[in-house]
Chimera marker file (.cmm) of the C-alpha trace (Angstrom):
<marker_set name="trace">
<marker id="1" x="114.119" y="99.753" z="113.795" r="1" g="1" b="0" radius="0.5"/>
<marker id="2" x="112.174" y="99.440" z="110.560" r="1" g="1" b="0" radius="0.5"/>
<marker id="3" x="113.623" y="100.811" z="107.332" r="1" g="1" b="0" radius="0.5"/>
<marker id="4" x="112.058" y="103.852" z="105.708" r="1" g="1" b="0" radius="0.5"/>
<marker id="5" x="110.837" y="101.727" z="102.812" r="1" g="1" b="0" radius="0.5"/>
<marker id="6" x="109.194" y="99.231" z="105.190" r="1" g="1" b="0" radius="0.5"/>
<marker id="7" x="107.461" y="102.083" z="107.072" r="1" g="1" b="0" radius="0.5"/>
<marker id="8" x="106.212" y="103.563" z="103.801" r="1" g="1" b="0" radius="0.5"/>
<marker id="9" x="104.648" y="100.268" z="102.759" r="1" g="1" b="0" radius="0.5"/>
<marker id="10" x="103.162" y="99.641" z="106.201" r="1" g="1" b="0" radius="0.5"/>
<marker id="11" x="101.523" y="103.071" z="105.968" r="1" g="1" b="0" radius="0.5"/>
<marker id="12" x="100.233" y="102.233" z="102.487" r="1" g="1" b="0" radius="0.5"/>
<marker id="13" x="98.716" y="99.008" z="103.796" r="1" g="1" b="0" radius="0.5"/>
<marker id="14" x="96.941" y="100.822" z="106.663" r="1" g="1" b="0" radius="0.5"/>
<marker id="15" x="95.503" y="103.413" z="104.264" r="1" g="1" b="0" radius="0.5"/>
<marker id="16" x="94.321" y="100.756" z="101.815" r="1" g="1" b="0" radius="0.5"/>
<marker id="17" x="92.663" y="98.939" z="104.711" r="1" g="1" b="0" radius="0.5"/>
<marker id="18" x="90.984" y="102.182" z="105.802" r="1" g="1" b="0" radius="0.5"/>
<marker id="19" x="89.857" y="102.751" z="102.216" r="1" g="1" b="0" radius="0.5"/>
<marker id="20" x="88.229" y="99.318" z="101.994" r="1" g="1" b="0" radius="0.5"/>
<marker id="21" x="86.143" y="99.945" z="105.095" r="1" g="1" b="0" radius="0.5"/>
<marker id="22" x="85.747" y="103.707" z="104.701" r="1" g="1" b="0" radius="0.5"/>
<marker id="23" x="81.951" y="103.481" z="104.792" r="1" g="1" b="0" radius="0.5"/>
<marker id="24" x="82.131" y="101.978" z="108.287" r="1" g="1" b="0" radius="0.5"/>
<marker id="25" x="84.141" y="104.811" z="109.872" r="1" g="1" b="0" radius="0.5"/>
<marker id="26" x="81.255" y="106.110" z="111.986" r="1" g="1" b="0" radius="0.5"/>
<marker id="27" x="81.832" y="103.235" z="114.398" r="1" g="1" b="0" radius="0.5"/>
<marker id="28" x="85.245" y="104.637" z="115.341" r="1" g="1" b="0" radius="0.5"/>
<marker id="29" x="85.818" y="107.309" z="117.961" r="1" g="1" b="0" radius="0.5"/>
<marker id="30" x="88.679" y="108.951" z="116.056" r="1" g="1" b="0" radius="0.5"/>
<marker id="31" x="90.513" y="108.950" z="112.746" r="1" g="1" b="0" radius="0.5"/>
<marker id="32" x="93.518" y="107.465" z="114.532" r="1" g="1" b="0" radius="0.5"/>
<marker id="33" x="91.424" y="104.466" z="115.497" r="1" g="1" b="0" radius="0.5"/>
<marker id="34" x="89.848" y="104.164" z="112.039" r="1" g="1" b="0" radius="0.5"/>
<marker id="35" x="93.209" y="104.211" z="110.252" r="1" g="1" b="0" radius="0.5"/>
<marker id="36" x="94.949" y="101.660" z="112.471" r="1" g="1" b="0" radius="0.5"/>
<marker id="37" x="98.644" y="102.378" z="112.928" r="1" g="1" b="0" radius="0.5"/>
<marker id="38" x="98.821" y="105.066" z="110.206" r="1" g="1" b="0" radius="0.5"/>
<marker id="39" x="99.635" y="107.804" z="112.734" r="1" g="1" b="0" radius="0.5"/>
<marker id="40" x="102.567" y="105.819" z="114.120" r="1" g="1" b="0" radius="0.5"/>
<marker id="41" x="103.927" y="105.126" z="110.630" r="1" g="1" b="0" radius="0.5"/>
<marker id="42" x="103.645" y="108.797" z="109.608" r="1" g="1" b="0" radius="0.5"/>
<marker id="43" x="105.462" y="109.791" z="112.807" r="1" g="1" b="0" radius="0.5"/>
<marker id="44" x="108.213" y="107.212" z="112.211" r="1" g="1" b="0" radius="0.5"/>
<marker id="45" x="108.636" y="108.228" z="108.558" r="1" g="1" b="0" radius="0.5"/>
<marker id="46" x="108.917" y="111.871" z="109.608" r="1" g="1" b="0" radius="0.5"/>
<marker id="47" x="111.432" y="111.036" z="112.355" r="1" g="1" b="0" radius="0.5"/>
<marker id="48" x="113.692" y="109.254" z="109.869" r="1" g="1" b="0" radius="0.5"/>
<marker id="49" x="113.561" y="112.146" z="107.404" r="1" g="1" b="0" radius="0.5"/>
<marker id="50" x="114.193" y="114.736" z="110.131" r="1" g="1" b="0" radius="0.5"/>
<marker id="51" x="117.203" y="112.862" z="111.503" r="1" g="1" b="0" radius="0.5"/>
<marker id="52" x="118.832" y="112.357" z="108.096" r="1" g="1" b="0" radius="0.5"/>
<marker id="53" x="117.800" y="115.377" z="105.991" r="1" g="1" b="0" radius="0.5"/>
<marker id="54" x="117.352" y="118.270" z="108.417" r="1" g="1" b="0" radius="0.5"/>
<marker id="55" x="120.590" y="119.061" z="110.275" r="1" g="1" b="0" radius="0.5"/>
<marker id="56" x="118.888" y="121.897" z="112.194" r="1" g="1" b="0" radius="0.5"/>
<marker id="57" x="116.407" y="119.496" z="113.790" r="1" g="1" b="0" radius="0.5"/>
<marker id="58" x="117.787" y="119.027" z="117.335" r="1" g="1" b="0" radius="0.5"/>
<marker id="59" x="118.944" y="115.468" z="117.920" r="1" g="1" b="0" radius="0.5"/>
<marker id="60" x="117.483" y="115.551" z="121.452" r="1" g="1" b="0" radius="0.5"/>
<marker id="61" x="113.952" y="115.932" z="120.058" r="1" g="1" b="0" radius="0.5"/>
<marker id="62" x="111.784" y="112.862" z="119.830" r="1" g="1" b="0" radius="0.5"/>
<marker id="63" x="108.447" y="112.313" z="118.115" r="1" g="1" b="0" radius="0.5"/>
<marker id="64" x="105.681" y="110.663" z="120.095" r="1" g="1" b="0" radius="0.5"/>
<marker id="65" x="102.720" y="110.223" z="117.751" r="1" g="1" b="0" radius="0.5"/>
<marker id="66" x="100.379" y="112.021" z="115.396" r="1" g="1" b="0" radius="0.5"/>
<marker id="67" x="96.768" y="112.998" z="115.825" r="1" g="1" b="0" radius="0.5"/>
<marker id="68" x="94.999" y="112.713" z="112.482" r="1" g="1" b="0" radius="0.5"/>
<marker id="69" x="92.407" y="115.442" z="111.971" r="1" g="1" b="0" radius="0.5"/>
<marker id="70" x="91.347" y="114.865" z="108.367" r="1" g="1" b="0" radius="0.5"/>
<marker id="71" x="91.847" y="112.002" z="105.908" r="1" g="1" b="0" radius="0.5"/>
<marker id="72" x="90.636" y="112.219" z="102.313" r="1" g="1" b="0" radius="0.5"/>
<marker id="73" x="90.916" y="109.700" z="99.513" r="1" g="1" b="0" radius="0.5"/>
<marker id="74" x="90.982" y="111.237" z="96.042" r="1" g="1" b="0" radius="0.5"/>
<marker id="75" x="90.152" y="108.799" z="93.267" r="1" g="1" b="0" radius="0.5"/>
<marker id="76" x="91.441" y="105.346" z="94.127" r="1" g="1" b="0" radius="0.5"/>
<marker id="77" x="95.110" y="106.180" z="94.292" r="1" g="1" b="0" radius="0.5"/>
<marker id="78" x="95.692" y="109.346" z="96.351" r="1" g="1" b="0" radius="0.5"/>
<marker id="79" x="95.408" y="109.891" z="100.086" r="1" g="1" b="0" radius="0.5"/>
<marker id="80" x="95.576" y="113.296" z="101.815" r="1" g="1" b="0" radius="0.5"/>
<marker id="81" x="96.134" y="113.443" z="105.570" r="1" g="1" b="0" radius="0.5"/>
<marker id="82" x="96.160" y="116.461" z="107.887" r="1" g="1" b="0" radius="0.5"/>
<marker id="83" x="97.124" y="116.292" z="111.507" r="1" g="1" b="0" radius="0.5"/>
<marker id="84" x="99.348" y="117.250" z="114.377" r="1" g="1" b="0" radius="0.5"/>
<marker id="85" x="102.649" y="115.694" z="115.418" r="1" g="1" b="0" radius="0.5"/>
<marker id="86" x="103.314" y="115.476" z="119.149" r="1" g="1" b="0" radius="0.5"/>
<marker id="87" x="106.981" y="115.812" z="120.058" r="1" g="1" b="0" radius="0.5"/>
<marker id="88" x="109.212" y="116.254" z="123.072" r="1" g="1" b="0" radius="0.5"/>
<marker id="89" x="112.759" y="117.182" z="123.905" r="1" g="1" b="0" radius="0.5"/>
<marker id="90" x="115.472" y="115.513" z="125.925" r="1" g="1" b="0" radius="0.5"/>
<marker id="91" x="114.695" y="113.354" z="128.906" r="1" g="1" b="0" radius="0.5"/>
<marker id="92" x="111.504" y="115.181" z="129.839" r="1" g="1" b="0" radius="0.5"/>
<marker id="93" x="107.819" y="114.445" z="129.524" r="1" g="1" b="0" radius="0.5"/>
<marker id="94" x="107.064" y="117.957" z="128.227" r="1" g="1" b="0" radius="0.5"/>
<marker id="95" x="105.390" y="117.821" z="124.832" r="1" g="1" b="0" radius="0.5"/>
<marker id="96" x="104.608" y="120.236" z="122.024" r="1" g="1" b="0" radius="0.5"/>
<marker id="97" x="102.595" y="120.044" z="118.824" r="1" g="1" b="0" radius="0.5"/>
<marker id="98" x="103.166" y="121.094" z="115.221" r="1" g="1" b="0" radius="0.5"/>
<marker id="99" x="100.944" y="120.591" z="112.173" r="1" g="1" b="0" radius="0.5"/>
<marker id="100" x="101.661" y="118.266" z="109.273" r="1" g="1" b="0" radius="0.5"/>
<marker id="101" x="100.214" y="117.421" z="105.879" r="1" g="1" b="0" radius="0.5"/>
<marker id="102" x="100.896" y="114.151" z="104.078" r="1" g="1" b="0" radius="0.5"/>
<marker id="103" x="99.897" y="113.202" z="100.543" r="1" g="1" b="0" radius="0.5"/>
<marker id="104" x="100.526" y="109.739" z="99.146" r="1" g="1" b="0" radius="0.5"/>
<marker id="105" x="99.962" y="108.662" z="95.546" r="1" g="1" b="0" radius="0.5"/>
<marker id="106" x="99.837" y="105.008" z="94.518" r="1" g="1" b="0" radius="0.5"/>
<marker id="107" x="100.348" y="103.417" z="91.133" r="1" g="1" b="0" radius="0.5"/>
<marker id="108" x="97.591" y="101.380" z="89.469" r="1" g="1" b="0" radius="0.5"/>
<marker id="109" x="98.964" y="98.225" z="91.131" r="1" g="1" b="0" radius="0.5"/>
<marker id="110" x="99.071" y="99.932" z="94.579" r="1" g="1" b="0" radius="0.5"/>
<marker id="111" x="102.804" y="100.537" z="94.762" r="1" g="1" b="0" radius="0.5"/>
<marker id="112" x="103.946" y="103.880" z="96.148" r="1" g="1" b="0" radius="0.5"/>
<marker id="113" x="104.391" y="106.364" z="93.310" r="1" g="1" b="0" radius="0.5"/>
<marker id="114" x="105.265" y="109.426" z="95.405" r="1" g="1" b="0" radius="0.5"/>
<marker id="115" x="104.567" y="111.252" z="98.612" r="1" g="1" b="0" radius="0.5"/>
<marker id="116" x="104.943" y="114.673" z="100.137" r="1" g="1" b="0" radius="0.5"/>
<marker id="117" x="105.252" y="115.279" z="103.851" r="1" g="1" b="0" radius="0.5"/>
<marker id="118" x="105.013" y="118.859" z="105.122" r="1" g="1" b="0" radius="0.5"/>
<marker id="119" x="105.793" y="119.553" z="108.763" r="1" g="1" b="0" radius="0.5"/>
<marker id="120" x="105.850" y="122.485" z="111.181" r="1" g="1" b="0" radius="0.5"/>
<marker id="121" x="104.522" y="125.953" z="110.473" r="1" g="1" b="0" radius="0.5"/>
<marker id="122" x="107.497" y="128.312" z="110.075" r="1" g="1" b="0" radius="0.5"/>
<marker id="123" x="105.331" y="131.346" z="110.846" r="1" g="1" b="0" radius="0.5"/>
<marker id="124" x="103.712" y="130.049" z="114.041" r="1" g="1" b="0" radius="0.5"/>
<marker id="125" x="105.426" y="128.794" z="117.159" r="1" g="1" b="0" radius="0.5"/>
<marker id="126" x="104.737" y="125.230" z="118.317" r="1" g="1" b="0" radius="0.5"/>
<marker id="127" x="101.942" y="124.808" z="120.861" r="1" g="1" b="0" radius="0.5"/>
<marker id="128" x="102.513" y="122.955" z="124.088" r="1" g="1" b="0" radius="0.5"/>
<marker id="129" x="100.380" y="119.861" z="124.280" r="1" g="1" b="0" radius="0.5"/>
<marker id="130" x="98.225" y="121.190" z="127.133" r="1" g="1" b="0" radius="0.5"/>
<marker id="131" x="97.193" y="124.223" z="125.058" r="1" g="1" b="0" radius="0.5"/>
<marker id="132" x="96.496" y="122.042" z="122.030" r="1" g="1" b="0" radius="0.5"/>
<marker id="133" x="94.462" y="119.598" z="124.116" r="1" g="1" b="0" radius="0.5"/>
<marker id="134" x="92.215" y="122.463" z="125.228" r="1" g="1" b="0" radius="0.5"/>
<marker id="135" x="91.938" y="123.989" z="121.718" r="1" g="1" b="0" radius="0.5"/>
<marker id="136" x="91.983" y="121.044" z="119.309" r="1" g="1" b="0" radius="0.5"/>
<marker id="137" x="91.178" y="123.254" z="116.316" r="1" g="1" b="0" radius="0.5"/>
<marker id="138" x="94.269" y="125.438" z="116.762" r="1" g="1" b="0" radius="0.5"/>
<marker id="139" x="96.204" y="123.907" z="113.872" r="1" g="1" b="0" radius="0.5"/>
<marker id="140" x="93.360" y="123.167" z="111.463" r="1" g="1" b="0" radius="0.5"/>
<marker id="141" x="89.732" y="124.349" z="111.426" r="1" g="1" b="0" radius="0.5"/>
<marker id="142" x="90.625" y="127.538" z="113.323" r="1" g="1" b="0" radius="0.5"/>
<marker id="143" x="93.597" y="128.166" z="111.020" r="1" g="1" b="0" radius="0.5"/>
<marker id="144" x="92.584" y="127.486" z="107.419" r="1" g="1" b="0" radius="0.5"/>
<marker id="145" x="90.492" y="129.960" z="105.418" r="1" g="1" b="0" radius="0.5"/>
<marker id="146" x="88.119" y="127.308" z="104.008" r="1" g="1" b="0" radius="0.5"/>
<marker id="147" x="86.991" y="123.762" z="104.752" r="1" g="1" b="0" radius="0.5"/>
<marker id="148" x="89.361" y="122.512" z="102.057" r="1" g="1" b="0" radius="0.5"/>
<marker id="149" x="92.354" y="123.182" z="104.354" r="1" g="1" b="0" radius="0.5"/>
<marker id="150" x="94.780" y="124.027" z="101.570" r="1" g="1" b="0" radius="0.5"/>
<marker id="151" x="98.349" y="123.141" z="102.612" r="1" g="1" b="0" radius="0.5"/>
<marker id="152" x="99.486" y="126.080" z="100.449" r="1" g="1" b="0" radius="0.5"/>
<marker id="153" x="98.182" y="128.435" z="103.173" r="1" g="1" b="0" radius="0.5"/>
<marker id="154" x="101.159" y="127.579" z="105.380" r="1" g="1" b="0" radius="0.5"/>
<marker id="155" x="104.841" y="128.347" z="105.208" r="1" g="1" b="0" radius="0.5"/>
<marker id="156" x="106.101" y="124.837" z="106.005" r="1" g="1" b="0" radius="0.5"/>
<marker id="157" x="109.403" y="124.524" z="107.831" r="1" g="1" b="0" radius="0.5"/>
<marker id="158" x="110.145" y="120.985" z="106.579" r="1" g="1" b="0" radius="0.5"/>
<marker id="159" x="109.219" y="119.867" z="103.067" r="1" g="1" b="0" radius="0.5"/>
<marker id="160" x="109.884" y="116.237" z="102.197" r="1" g="1" b="0" radius="0.5"/>
<marker id="161" x="109.191" y="114.837" z="98.731" r="1" g="1" b="0" radius="0.5"/>
<marker id="162" x="109.782" y="111.275" z="97.558" r="1" g="1" b="0" radius="0.5"/>
<marker id="163" x="109.356" y="110.206" z="93.931" r="1" g="1" b="0" radius="0.5"/>
<marker id="164" x="109.570" y="107.134" z="91.795" r="1" g="1" b="0" radius="0.5"/>
<marker id="165" x="109.058" y="104.246" z="94.143" r="1" g="1" b="0" radius="0.5"/>
<link id1="1" id2="2" r="1" g="1" b="0" radius="0.2"/>
<link id1="2" id2="3" r="1" g="1" b="0" radius="0.2"/>
<link id1="3" id2="4" r="1" g="1" b="0" radius="0.2"/>
<link id1="4" id2="5" r="1" g="1" b="0" radius="0.2"/>
<link id1="5" id2="6" r="1" g="1" b="0" radius="0.2"/>
<link id1="6" id2="7" r="1" g="1" b="0" radius="0.2"/>
<link id1="7" id2="8" r="1" g="1" b="0" radius="0.2"/>
<link id1="8" id2="9" r="1" g="1" b="0" radius="0.2"/>
<link id1="9" id2="10" r="1" g="1" b="0" radius="0.2"/>
<link id1="10" id2="11" r="1" g="1" b="0" radius="0.2"/>
<link id1="11" id2="12" r="1" g="1" b="0" radius="0.2"/>
<link id1="12" id2="13" r="1" g="1" b="0" radius="0.2"/>
<link id1="13" id2="14" r="1" g="1" b="0" radius="0.2"/>
<link id1="14" id2="15" r="1" g="1" b="0" radius="0.2"/>
<link id1="15" id2="16" r="1" g="1" b="0" radius="0.2"/>
<link id1="16" id2="17" r="1" g="1" b="0" radius="0.2"/>
<link id1="17" id2="18" r="1" g="1" b="0" radius="0.2"/>
<link id1="18" id2="19" r="1" g="1" b="0" radius="0.2"/>
<link id1="19" id2="20" r="1" g="1" b="0" radius="0.2"/>
<link id1="20" id2="21" r="1" g="1" b="0" radius="0.2"/>
<link id1="21" id2="22" r="1" g="1" b="0" radius="0.2"/>
<link id1="22" id2="23" r="1" g="1" b="0" radius="0.2"/>
<link id1="23" id2="24" r="1" g="1" b="0" radius="0.2"/>
<link id1="24" id2="25" r="1" g="1" b="0" radius="0.2"/>
<link id1="25" id2="26" r="1" g="1" b="0" radius="0.2"/>
<link id1="26" id2="27" r="1" g="1" b="0" radius="0.2"/>
<link id1="27" id2="28" r="1" g="1" b="0" radius="0.2"/>
<link id1="28" id2="29" r="1" g="1" b="0" radius="0.2"/>
<link id1="29" id2="30" r="1" g="1" b="0" radius="0.2"/>
<link id1="30" id2="31" r="1" g="1" b="0" radius="0.2"/>
<link id1="31" id2="32" r="1" g="1" b="0" radius="0.2"/>
<link id1="32" id2="33" r="1" g="1" b="0" radius="0.2"/>
<link id1="33" id2="34" r="1" g="1" b="0" radius="0.2"/>
<link id1="34" id2="35" r="1" g="1" b="0" radius="0.2"/>
<link id1="35" id2="36" r="1" g="1" b="0" radius="0.2"/>
<link id1="36" id2="37" r="1" g="1" b="0" radius="0.2"/>
<link id1="37" id2="38" r="1" g="1" b="0" radius="0.2"/>
<link id1="38" id2="39" r="1" g="1" b="0" radius="0.2"/>
<link id1="39" id2="40" r="1" g="1" b="0" radius="0.2"/>
<link id1="40" id2="41" r="1" g="1" b="0" radius="0.2"/>
<link id1="41" id2="42" r="1" g="1" b="0" radius="0.2"/>
<link id1="42" id2="43" r="1" g="1" b="0" radius="0.2"/>
<link id1="43" id2="44" r="1" g="1" b="0" radius="0.2"/>
<link id1="44" id2="45" r="1" g="1" b="0" radius="0.2"/>
<link id1="45" id2="46" r="1" g="1" b="0" radius="0.2"/>
<link id1="46" id2="47" r="1" g="1" b="0" radius="0.2"/>
<link id1="47" id2="48" r="1" g="1" b="0" radius="0.2"/>
<link id1="48" id2="49" r="1" g="1" b="0" radius="0.2"/>
<link id1="49" id2="50" r="1" g="1" b="0" radius="0.2"/>
<link id1="50" id2="51" r="1" g="1" b="0" radius="0.2"/>
<link id1="51" id2="52" r="1" g="1" b="0" radius="0.2"/>
<link id1="52" id2="53" r="1" g="1" b="0" radius="0.2"/>
<link id1="53" id2="54" r="1" g="1" b="0" radius="0.2"/>
<link id1="54" id2="55" r="1" g="1" b="0" radius="0.2"/>
<link id1="55" id2="56" r="1" g="1" b="0" radius="0.2"/>
<link id1="56" id2="57" r="1" g="1" b="0" radius="0.2"/>
<link id1="57" id2="58" r="1" g="1" b="0" radius="0.2"/>
<link id1="58" id2="59" r="1" g="1" b="0" radius="0.2"/>
<link id1="59" id2="60" r="1" g="1" b="0" radius="0.2"/>
<link id1="60" id2="61" r="1" g="1" b="0" radius="0.2"/>
<link id1="61" id2="62" r="1" g="1" b="0" radius="0.2"/>
<link id1="62" id2="63" r="1" g="1" b="0" radius="0.2"/>
<link id1="63" id2="64" r="1" g="1" b="0" radius="0.2"/>
<link id1="64" id2="65" r="1" g="1" b="0" radius="0.2"/>
<link id1="65" id2="66" r="1" g="1" b="0" radius="0.2"/>
<link id1="66" id2="67" r="1" g="1" b="0" radius="0.2"/>
<link id1="67" id2="68" r="1" g="1" b="0" radius="0.2"/>
<link id1="68" id2="69" r="1" g="1" b="0" radius="0.2"/>
<link id1="69" id2="70" r="1" g="1" b="0" radius="0.2"/>
<link id1="70" id2="71" r="1" g="1" b="0" radius="0.2"/>
<link id1="71" id2="72" r="1" g="1" b="0" radius="0.2"/>
<link id1="72" id2="73" r="1" g="1" b="0" radius="0.2"/>
<link id1="73" id2="74" r="1" g="1" b="0" radius="0.2"/>
<link id1="74" id2="75" r="1" g="1" b="0" radius="0.2"/>
<link id1="75" id2="76" r="1" g="1" b="0" radius="0.2"/>
<link id1="76" id2="77" r="1" g="1" b="0" radius="0.2"/>
<link id1="77" id2="78" r="1" g="1" b="0" radius="0.2"/>
<link id1="78" id2="79" r="1" g="1" b="0" radius="0.2"/>
<link id1="79" id2="80" r="1" g="1" b="0" radius="0.2"/>
<link id1="80" id2="81" r="1" g="1" b="0" radius="0.2"/>
<link id1="81" id2="82" r="1" g="1" b="0" radius="0.2"/>
<link id1="82" id2="83" r="1" g="1" b="0" radius="0.2"/>
<link id1="83" id2="84" r="1" g="1" b="0" radius="0.2"/>
<link id1="84" id2="85" r="1" g="1" b="0" radius="0.2"/>
<link id1="85" id2="86" r="1" g="1" b="0" radius="0.2"/>
<link id1="86" id2="87" r="1" g="1" b="0" radius="0.2"/>
<link id1="87" id2="88" r="1" g="1" b="0" radius="0.2"/>
<link id1="88" id2="89" r="1" g="1" b="0" radius="0.2"/>
<link id1="89" id2="90" r="1" g="1" b="0" radius="0.2"/>
<link id1="90" id2="91" r="1" g="1" b="0" radius="0.2"/>
<link id1="91" id2="92" r="1" g="1" b="0" radius="0.2"/>
<link id1="92" id2="93" r="1" g="1" b="0" radius="0.2"/>
<link id1="93" id2="94" r="1" g="1" b="0" radius="0.2"/>
<link id1="94" id2="95" r="1" g="1" b="0" radius="0.2"/>
<link id1="95" id2="96" r="1" g="1" b="0" radius="0.2"/>
<link id1="96" id2="97" r="1" g="1" b="0" radius="0.2"/>
<link id1="97" id2="98" r="1" g="1" b="0" radius="0.2"/>
<link id1="98" id2="99" r="1" g="1" b="0" radius="0.2"/>
<link id1="99" id2="100" r="1" g="1" b="0" radius="0.2"/>
<link id1="100" id2="101" r="1" g="1" b="0" radius="0.2"/>
<link id1="101" id2="102" r="1" g="1" b="0" radius="0.2"/>
<link id1="102" id2="103" r="1" g="1" b="0" radius="0.2"/>
<link id1="103" id2="104" r="1" g="1" b="0" radius="0.2"/>
<link id1="104" id2="105" r="1" g="1" b="0" radius="0.2"/>
<link id1="105" id2="106" r="1" g="1" b="0" radius="0.2"/>
<link id1="106" id2="107" r="1" g="1" b="0" radius="0.2"/>
<link id1="107" id2="108" r="1" g="1" b="0" radius="0.2"/>
<link id1="108" id2="109" r="1" g="1" b="0" radius="0.2"/>
<link id1="109" id2="110" r="1" g="1" b="0" radius="0.2"/>
<link id1="110" id2="111" r="1" g="1" b="0" radius="0.2"/>
<link id1="111" id2="112" r="1" g="1" b="0" radius="0.2"/>
<link id1="112" id2="113" r="1" g="1" b="0" radius="0.2"/>
<link id1="113" id2="114" r="1" g="1" b="0" radius="0.2"/>
<link id1="114" id2="115" r="1" g="1" b="0" radius="0.2"/>
<link id1="115" id2="116" r="1" g="1" b="0" radius="0.2"/>
<link id1="116" id2="117" r="1" g="1" b="0" radius="0.2"/>
<link id1="117" id2="118" r="1" g="1" b="0" radius="0.2"/>
<link id1="118" id2="119" r="1" g="1" b="0" radius="0.2"/>
<link id1="119" id2="120" r="1" g="1" b="0" radius="0.2"/>
<link id1="120" id2="121" r="1" g="1" b="0" radius="0.2"/>
<link id1="121" id2="122" r="1" g="1" b="0" radius="0.2"/>
<link id1="122" id2="123" r="1" g="1" b="0" radius="0.2"/>
<link id1="123" id2="124" r="1" g="1" b="0" radius="0.2"/>
<link id1="124" id2="125" r="1" g="1" b="0" radius="0.2"/>
<link id1="125" id2="126" r="1" g="1" b="0" radius="0.2"/>
<link id1="126" id2="127" r="1" g="1" b="0" radius="0.2"/>
<link id1="127" id2="128" r="1" g="1" b="0" radius="0.2"/>
<link id1="128" id2="129" r="1" g="1" b="0" radius="0.2"/>
<link id1="129" id2="130" r="1" g="1" b="0" radius="0.2"/>
<link id1="130" id2="131" r="1" g="1" b="0" radius="0.2"/>
<link id1="131" id2="132" r="1" g="1" b="0" radius="0.2"/>
<link id1="132" id2="133" r="1" g="1" b="0" radius="0.2"/>
<link id1="133" id2="134" r="1" g="1" b="0" radius="0.2"/>
<link id1="134" id2="135" r="1" g="1" b="0" radius="0.2"/>
<link id1="135" id2="136" r="1" g="1" b="0" radius="0.2"/>
<link id1="136" id2="137" r="1" g="1" b="0" radius="0.2"/>
<link id1="137" id2="138" r="1" g="1" b="0" radius="0.2"/>
<link id1="138" id2="139" r="1" g="1" b="0" radius="0.2"/>
<link id1="139" id2="140" r="1" g="1" b="0" radius="0.2"/>
<link id1="140" id2="141" r="1" g="1" b="0" radius="0.2"/>
<link id1="141" id2="142" r="1" g="1" b="0" radius="0.2"/>
<link id1="142" id2="143" r="1" g="1" b="0" radius="0.2"/>
<link id1="143" id2="144" r="1" g="1" b="0" radius="0.2"/>
<link id1="144" id2="145" r="1" g="1" b="0" radius="0.2"/>
<link id1="145" id2="146" r="1" g="1" b="0" radius="0.2"/>
<link id1="146" id2="147" r="1" g="1" b="0" radius="0.2"/>
<link id1="147" id2="148" r="1" g="1" b="0" radius="0.2"/>
<link id1="148" id2="149" r="1" g="1" b="0" radius="0.2"/>
<link id1="149" id2="150" r="1" g="1" b="0" radius="0.2"/>
<link id1="150" id2="151" r="1" g="1" b="0" radius="0.2"/>
<link id1="151" id2="152" r="1" g="1" b="0" radius="0.2"/>
<link id1="152" id2="153" r="1" g="1" b="0" radius="0.2"/>
<link id1="153" id2="154" r="1" g="1" b="0" radius="0.2"/>
<link id1="154" id2="155" r="1" g="1" b="0" radius="0.2"/>
<link id1="155" id2="156" r="1" g="1" b="0" radius="0.2"/>
<link id1="156" id2="157" r="1" g="1" b="0" radius="0.2"/>
<link id1="157" id2="158" r="1" g="1" b="0" radius="0.2"/>
<link id1="158" id2="159" r="1" g="1" b="0" radius="0.2"/>
<link id1="159" id2="160" r="1" g="1" b="0" radius="0.2"/>
<link id1="160" id2="161" r="1" g="1" b="0" radius="0.2"/>
<link id1="161" id2="162" r="1" g="1" b="0" radius="0.2"/>
<link id1="162" id2="163" r="1" g="1" b="0" radius="0.2"/>
<link id1="163" id2="164" r="1" g="1" b="0" radius="0.2"/>
<link id1="164" id2="165" r="1" g="1" b="0" radius="0.2"/>
</marker_set>
């Protein structure tokens, strides 16, 4: 199992790689494909935070992956990522979805300065994966008031902030 710090830097590397070839993204079928393993690293980072910082998160729950729905690079040093985490419980194949928002800020020499990871809408019940698959906009374009998708519009259940890398 990779350490949290290793996962954070692997995610940074994927996002910097995406940034370098950002103008070529139309050749990819999805943001997950365009950003390499970023979705897996976000999921793994979240899993580590949930298991160590959120005692109410059931230990039988497991995270499968993330579906990235929007990725924005602000300036050269800040990445904003919206998406959906797919998770399950126990020894079943049943899966549910919850939204997430991730912002990552880098220093001038591309070290991680800080990040914020917001997960699960406290005011809306999780969606089973089948429902989400049929209504992909459920957690984003059909939810937010504007195309800017302000994370402040949600009451996030889990708020994770890391500073001073």
